[in-house]
Legacy VTK file of the C-alpha trace (Angstrom):
# vtk DataFile Version 3.0
C-alpha trace
ASCII
DATASET POLYDATA
POINTS 253 float
-12.968 -26.962 7.766
-11.988 -23.298 7.803
-12.934 -20.910 5.042
-10.238 -20.756 2.367
-9.159 -17.285 1.238
-7.468 -16.111 -1.934
-6.257 -12.540 -2.377
-6.391 -11.566 -6.059
-4.546 -8.527 -7.490
-6.631 -6.725 -10.118
-6.150 -3.687 -12.352
-3.205 -1.568 -11.181
-3.462 -1.797 -7.408
-6.902 -3.235 -6.565
-7.700 -6.434 -4.702
-10.567 -8.882 -4.920
-10.860 -11.605 -2.285
-12.309 -15.086 -2.714
-13.871 -16.962 0.206
-14.453 -20.691 -0.309
-16.169 -23.273 1.857
-14.629 -26.712 1.169
-17.610 -28.496 2.709
-20.363 -26.974 0.578
-18.371 -25.641 -2.357
-19.867 -22.175 -1.832
-17.546 -19.465 -3.106
-17.873 -15.705 -2.737
-15.837 -12.813 -4.037
-15.666 -9.435 -2.316
-15.663 -6.783 -5.028
-14.937 -7.531 -8.666
-12.615 -4.924 -10.195
-12.182 -7.044 -13.320
-13.286 -10.555 -14.239
-10.223 -12.224 -15.773
-7.965 -12.509 -12.677
-10.890 -13.758 -10.595
-11.866 -16.331 -13.227
-8.260 -17.492 -13.460
-8.151 -18.338 -9.750
-11.594 -19.939 -9.811
-10.542 -22.112 -12.752
-7.238 -23.055 -11.128
-8.958 -24.094 -7.899
-11.937 -25.713 -9.602
-14.369 -23.455 -7.716
-17.687 -22.067 -8.925
-18.648 -18.557 -7.924
-21.916 -18.379 -5.978
-21.905 -14.859 -4.473
-20.485 -11.413 -5.217
-20.325 -9.030 -2.259
-20.018 -5.390 -3.334
-18.716 -2.677 -1.001
-19.501 0.397 -3.121
-20.313 1.557 -6.619
-16.949 2.764 -7.976
-16.031 1.068 -11.235
-12.695 -0.225 -9.961
-14.740 -2.407 -7.570
-17.579 -3.370 -9.911
-16.089 -3.535 -13.412
-15.960 -7.341 -13.509
-19.451 -8.056 -12.204
-21.301 -8.368 -15.489
-18.811 -10.838 -16.997
-18.844 -12.959 -13.843
-22.645 -12.943 -13.791
-22.812 -14.095 -17.411
-20.606 -17.080 -16.649
-21.573 -18.100 -13.096
-24.996 -16.515 -12.374
-24.112 -15.702 -8.746
-26.110 -13.743 -6.212
-24.947 -10.104 -6.279
-25.209 -8.390 -2.895
-24.823 -4.608 -2.819
-25.451 -1.633 -0.535
-29.064 -0.508 -0.685
-28.065 3.118 -1.119
-26.007 2.437 -4.236
-27.775 -0.473 -5.930
-28.925 1.699 -8.830
-25.265 2.373 -9.688
-24.152 -1.273 -9.553
-24.881 -3.858 -12.280
-26.860 -7.096 -11.873
-27.772 -6.635 -8.198
-30.016 -9.393 -6.827
-30.056 -8.388 -3.139
-29.616 -5.099 -1.330
-28.410 -4.825 2.268
-28.115 -2.190 4.973
-26.690 -1.708 8.471
-27.013 -4.839 10.618
-28.142 -7.207 7.871
-26.641 -10.698 7.787
-25.129 -12.146 4.614
-24.062 -15.758 4.124
-21.181 -16.090 1.697
-18.451 -18.652 1.141
-19.731 -20.789 3.980
-19.549 -17.972 6.538
-21.857 -15.287 7.908
-21.147 -11.567 7.750
-22.780 -8.547 9.316
-23.168 -5.443 7.169
-21.663 -2.240 8.577
-22.597 1.004 6.839
-19.489 3.176 6.453
-20.379 6.312 4.444
-17.720 8.856 3.642
-15.764 7.687 0.617
-19.146 7.181 -1.018
-22.488 7.834 0.656
-23.640 4.228 0.524
-20.407 2.306 1.140
-20.666 -0.779 3.333
-18.192 -3.147 4.965
-18.654 -6.857 5.641
-17.590 -8.186 9.052
-17.296 -11.950 9.562
-17.274 -12.199 13.348
-16.533 -15.904 13.753
-13.694 -15.786 11.234
-12.554 -12.329 12.382
-12.500 -10.914 8.854
-13.311 -7.352 7.813
-13.681 -6.364 4.189
-13.173 -2.619 4.256
-13.488 -1.680 0.592
-12.259 1.904 0.365
-13.211 2.921 3.919
-10.263 1.665 5.950
-6.936 0.882 4.309
-3.834 -0.641 5.798
-2.131 2.437 7.336
-4.696 4.700 5.701
-8.312 5.455 4.885
-10.286 6.285 1.787
-10.449 9.747 0.317
-13.610 11.570 1.377
-15.374 11.989 -1.958
-19.153 11.949 -1.520
-19.410 12.445 2.227
-17.690 14.796 4.660
-14.929 14.307 7.244
-17.353 13.994 10.183
-19.199 11.228 8.360
-15.967 9.417 7.510
-14.742 9.673 11.086
-17.952 8.137 12.436
-17.484 5.242 10.009
-13.866 4.672 11.027
-14.799 4.919 14.701
-17.223 2.030 14.190
-14.493 -0.090 12.658
-11.837 0.624 15.268
-14.176 -0.834 17.905
-14.138 -4.290 16.307
-11.963 -7.012 17.882
-8.221 -6.398 17.556
-7.554 -9.828 16.048
-9.821 -9.020 13.089
-7.948 -9.256 9.798
-8.541 -6.289 7.512
-8.796 -6.887 3.772
-9.000 -3.569 1.947
-9.601 -2.693 -1.672
-6.144 -1.469 -2.671
-2.419 -2.054 -2.167
-1.647 1.383 -0.786
0.288 0.471 2.358
3.760 1.634 1.328
2.563 5.068 0.243
0.337 5.290 3.312
3.323 4.504 5.537
5.257 7.478 4.145
2.418 9.803 5.045
1.845 8.192 8.442
5.465 8.841 9.375
5.055 12.512 8.483
2.436 13.015 11.214
3.586 10.350 13.680
7.403 10.276 13.307
8.199 9.079 16.832
5.971 5.982 16.740
8.401 3.058 17.068
5.808 0.501 15.996
5.011 2.549 12.912
8.684 2.828 12.004
9.127 -0.926 12.294
5.995 -1.589 10.295
7.030 0.814 7.559
10.342 -1.033 7.212
8.552 -4.378 7.025
6.152 -3.017 4.415
8.996 -1.709 2.254
10.729 -5.073 2.449
7.555 -6.976 1.563
6.817 -4.775 -1.429
10.438 -5.102 -2.542
9.848 -8.853 -2.674
6.608 -8.337 -4.570
4.490 -9.541 -1.646
1.111 -8.091 -0.620
0.801 -6.161 2.621
-2.880 -7.089 2.969
-4.347 -8.307 5.288
-3.341 -6.650 8.541
-4.921 -6.930 11.963
-6.969 -4.157 13.461
-4.619 -4.223 16.444
-1.776 -3.265 14.095
-3.903 -0.489 12.633
-4.824 0.874 16.049
-1.120 1.135 16.886
0.087 2.636 13.615
-2.704 4.006 11.378
-2.943 7.782 11.968
-6.571 7.905 10.850
-7.556 5.658 13.756
-5.438 7.583 16.294
-6.659 11.196 16.344
-6.628 11.355 20.145
-2.935 10.409 20.211
-1.987 12.786 17.395
-4.017 15.862 18.318
-1.067 17.789 19.768
1.239 16.750 16.923
-1.062 18.403 14.377
-1.634 21.530 16.483
-5.054 20.575 17.796
-4.428 19.556 21.395
-7.716 19.035 23.189
-9.797 19.099 20.010
-12.538 16.578 19.282
-11.377 13.427 17.454
-13.480 14.290 14.405
-11.727 17.651 14.035
-8.296 16.059 14.387
-9.234 13.389 11.849
-10.322 16.087 9.382
-6.955 17.822 9.766
-5.029 14.585 9.209
-7.173 13.656 6.189
-6.619 17.131 4.730
-2.870 16.753 5.144
-3.007 13.397 3.374
-4.921 14.975 0.474
-2.110 17.520 0.080
0.783 15.130 0.743
LINES 1 254
253 0 1 2 3 4 5 6 7 8 9 10 11 12 13 14 15 16 17 18 19 20 21 22 23 24 25 26 27 28 29 30 31 32 33 34 35 36 37 38 39 40 41 42 43 44 45 46 47 48 49 50 51 52 53 54 55 56 57 58 59 60 61 62 63 64 65 66 67 68 69 70 71 72 73 74 75 76 77 78 79 80 81 82 83 84 85 86 87 88 89 90 91 92 93 94 95 96 97 98 99 100 101 102 103 104 105 106 107 108 109 110 111 112 113 114 115 116 117 118 119 120 121 122 123 124 125 126 127 128 129 130 131 132 133 134 135 136 137 138 139 140 141 142 143 144 145 146 147 148 149 150 151 152 153 154 155 156 157 158 159 160 161 162 163 164 165 166 167 168 169 170 171 172 173 174 175 176 177 178 179 180 181 182 183 184 185 186 187 188 189 190 191 192 193 194 195 196 197 198 199 200 201 202 203 204 205 206 207 208 209 210 211 212 213 214 215 216 217 218 219 220 221 222 223 224 225 226 227 228 229 230 231 232 233 234 235 236 237 238 239 240 241 242 243 244 245 246 247 248 249 250 251 252
């Protein structure tokens, strides 16, 4: 049986994601912004949490860990570079490590930029990417601890994954990201259509996560610096330089 997935809104605009294996009963959550919404879904489904996968140390991704650990005693997997800032860690991981969670196997991809130790989890067989605050639907994370070159190298890793990979990111930012994307890529017909679909979905109260990487490659400006170089006055410039310009514009938008 396929892995079952539940997308859980938390806090104001965060997401946690549950992965459940019906055969073994193993259940993992990717990030734990707060405990109560996660516990509510676990209780409704009759699932017991066995693993917490952490993408990075920010409190809006870790605030629920301690309460979940007290109740379920799960394994807590976290990036090696940030383990000291994350509660109750039982295992640290780095680039290329394999993690079994929710009945599926993920490879760890280090994606520094938003924070220095941020990691993503890529489930190849299931074609799932948990991007934390590195790659968002129609956007990317703010560069806080790293620098634009570092963030670009991380995003370049992710854009090379299979196009049918479904991206689950840490926040519901798509509608706001679409407004910015249109400001730097106004003639992109696929982006215009996607922005309309996103507005309609949010108007109905529906999530816009996940999205496929193929969609992102067509419409996310942070993955398309080569196509947008001339539009931002940097024709012929290196992708990293164009990315830095686009990220700077987003910061001021």
